[in-house]
C-alpha positions, 0 to 999 in steps of 0.5 A: 470514511466516517470518523467520529469523535466522542471525547478522547475516543475516536472510532473509524468505521470499516473501509469498504471498496465496492461493498467488500473489505479493503484488501491490501498487499503490504510489500516490505522487507522490514518485519517491523514496518510490515507489522506496522502497515498491517496494524494500520489497515486492520485498524480501518477495518481492511484485510492484508497479506504481506510480501517480503520483497518485490519478487514475492509481490510479483509472484503473488500476482503471477500465481493468478490467485490475487486481487488487491485494491491497494498495494503499499510498496517499499522502494529498497528491498532485496531480490526485487526492489519496489521500483522494478516490482511496480514496473513488472506489475504494471506490465502484468496489467495489475490495476491496483492502487500502488502506493510507494512508501519510502524513506527517500520520499523527499529526494525528488529524483528518487521519488520521480523515478519511483513514480514513473515506474507506475506508482499512483502516489508516493508517501514518506515513511513512517506511514500512519493513518493520517497519511493513508486515509485520504488516499483510501477515501479516493480509492473508495470513491473511484 
């Protein structure tokens, strides 16, 4: 990831993983949060698909038409929460990097349970480029 600064203008080059654009699944029940996460991914040159809950995320993968480099997973959602969805995706052998995004990130017990479900990382809401770029850089270099 290269970021250049010229005066007040900051330019971020597109993120590519294995010579293709970063493909991200955004899983969150809150419309505003999904739009925020989509704008972050778009700003770094990635493409995204959204799911309103963990059940939709599992179904997207179950249908076999999905392959994502990264999954941004909310913890608290209706139908299937992020913890349950993450466990299920790992059982289904989904190897995407999964980053939990939650308002409960500073609650150590909640964070530990979410991580044990199969997350690669857990970040506190609100998500921003500064929080996610180092993780995406690690993903690109893997």
